[in-house]
C-alpha positions as CSV (number, residue, x, y, z in Angstrom):
1,M,-11.5,-14.5,28.8
2,N,-10.0,-18.0,28.4
3,T,-6.7,-18.9,27.6
4,L,-7.4,-19.8,24.1
5,S,-9.0,-16.5,23.2
6,T,-6.2,-14.6,24.8
7,L,-3.6,-16.6,22.8
8,A,-5.6,-16.1,19.5
9,R,-5.9,-12.4,20.3
10,T,-2.2,-12.3,21.0
11,E,-1.3,-13.9,17.7
12,T,-3.7,-11.4,15.9
13,E,-1.9,-8.7,17.6
14,I,1.6,-9.9,16.7
15,R,0.5,-10.5,13.0
16,S,-0.7,-6.8,12.9
17,E,2.6,-5.6,14.2
18,L,4.5,-7.6,11.7
19,E,2.3,-6.3,8.7
20,D,2.8,-2.7,9.8
21,W,6.6,-3.4,10.3
22,A,7.1,-4.9,6.9
23,C,4.9,-1.9,5.4
24,A,7.2,0.5,7.3
25,V,10.4,-1.0,5.8
26,R,9.0,-1.2,2.4
27,A,8.2,2.7,2.7
28,K,11.8,3.0,4.1
29,D,10.1,4.8,7.1
30,V,12.9,4.1,9.8
31,A,10.9,6.0,12.6
32,R,8.1,3.7,11.9
33,V,10.2,0.5,11.7
34,F,11.8,1.4,15.1
35,A,8.5,1.8,16.7
36,H,8.3,-1.9,16.7
37,Y,11.8,-2.6,18.5
38,A,12.4,-2.4,22.4
39,P,15.2,0.0,23.3
40,D,17.4,-2.9,24.4
41,I,16.9,-5.0,21.2
42,V,19.6,-7.5,20.6
43,A,19.8,-8.4,16.8
44,F,21.8,-10.5,14.5
45,D,21.4,-9.4,10.8
46,A,22.8,-11.3,7.7
47,I,25.2,-8.5,6.8
48,A,27.8,-6.2,8.4
49,H,28.4,-6.6,12.1
50,L,28.1,-10.0,14.1
51,Q,25.5,-8.3,16.5
52,F,23.7,-5.1,17.2
53,K,23.1,-4.2,20.9
54,G,20.5,-1.5,21.4
55,A,18.0,0.2,19.2
56,D,20.6,3.1,18.3
57,A,23.1,0.7,17.0
58,Y,20.6,-1.4,15.0
59,R,18.8,1.8,13.8
60,T,22.1,3.1,12.3
61,H,22.4,-0.3,10.6
62,W,19.0,-0.3,9.0
63,E,19.5,3.4,7.7
64,T,22.6,2.0,6.0
65,C,20.9,-1.0,4.5
66,M,18.0,1.2,3.2
67,T,20.4,3.4,1.3
68,M,21.5,0.3,-0.7
69,C,18.5,0.4,-2.5
70,S,17.8,3.4,-4.4
71,G,14.4,2.3,-5.9
72,P,11.5,0.5,-4.4
73,M,12.1,-1.8,-1.5
74,I,11.4,-5.4,-1.6
75,F,10.3,-6.8,1.7
76,E,8.1,-9.8,2.0
77,L,7.4,-12.3,4.8
78,H,6.5,-15.9,3.7
79,D,5.7,-19.2,5.9
80,L,5.1,-17.0,8.7
81,Q,4.7,-19.0,12.0
82,I,3.7,-17.4,15.4
83,T,3.8,-19.0,18.8
84,A,2.2,-16.8,21.3
85,G,1.8,-16.6,25.2
86,E,0.3,-13.7,27.1
87,D,3.5,-11.6,27.2
88,L,6.1,-13.3,25.1
89,A,5.7,-14.4,21.4
90,F,8.0,-16.2,19.0
91,V,8.0,-15.7,15.3
92,H,9.8,-17.3,12.4
93,A,9.5,-16.6,8.7
94,L,11.2,-16.7,5.4
95,N,12.0,-13.2,4.2
96,R,12.3,-12.0,0.5
97,C,14.4,-8.8,0.8
98,G,16.1,-6.5,-1.8
99,G,15.4,-3.6,-4.0
100,T,15.3,-2.2,-7.4
101,G,18.7,-0.5,-8.4
102,P,19.0,2.5,-10.6
103,D,18.8,0.6,-13.9
104,G,15.5,-0.8,-12.8
105,K,16.6,-4.2,-12.2
106,E,15.5,-6.1,-9.2
107,M,18.1,-7.5,-6.8
108,S,16.6,-9.7,-3.9
109,G,17.3,-12.9,-1.9
110,W,15.8,-15.1,0.6
111,M,16.8,-14.9,4.2
112,R,15.5,-16.7,7.3
113,M,14.0,-14.6,10.2
114,T,13.3,-15.2,13.7
115,A,11.8,-12.7,16.3
116,C,11.0,-12.6,20.0
117,Y,8.2,-10.3,20.9
118,R,7.8,-9.2,24.7
119,K,4.8,-7.2,25.9
120,Q,6.1,-4.0,27.5
121,Q,4.0,-1.3,28.8
122,D,1.0,-2.8,27.1
123,K,2.8,-2.8,23.8
124,W,4.5,-5.8,21.7
125,R,8.0,-4.9,21.0
126,V,10.9,-7.0,19.4
127,V,13.5,-7.8,21.9
128,H,15.5,-10.2,19.9
129,E,15.8,-10.6,16.0
130,H,17.9,-12.7,13.9
131,F,18.3,-12.8,10.0
132,S,20.5,-15.4,8.5
133,A,21.1,-16.6,5.0
134,P,22.2,-20.2,4.2
135,F,25.8,-20.5,2.7
136,D,27.8,-23.3,1.2
137,P,30.8,-24.0,3.4
138,Q,32.9,-25.2,0.5
139,S,32.8,-21.9,-1.4
140,D,31.7,-19.5,1.4
141,K,29.1,-18.3,-1.1
142,I,25.5,-17.3,0.3
143,L,22.8,-19.3,-1.2
144,W,20.0,-17.2,-2.5
145,L,17.5,-19.9,-3.2
146,E,13.8,-19.9,-3.7
147,P,11.9,-21.4,-0.6
């Protein structure tokens, strides 16, 4: 198989991983979400701690975040870009994330997402993930803007 075919296949595999991961988040299926992460993940999320080292720490954070949405979870990837090699891939996207509160009112916002995938034991796993939200340095308020 030539290099272009290999890279196209890798991009398709990563896209499939991302779709399954996003579906798992919307379903609040933590076990399925974490099937996509490497045990030694290093993650930077937009809320709570500065960084998370290891799947156990990050899993606890995800579980806490999911309890904040009592209703259906909103989790959409937009403007997805994938740069892939044979055993390493880089992804960035805009992410609309939130949920529906007990009153039925939707609460969501936009974040930036970057992830690095590494092929480990013939499976693609996220080894680094970063979510962030832009903020206004004058007011220290997060800017929940439409993309």
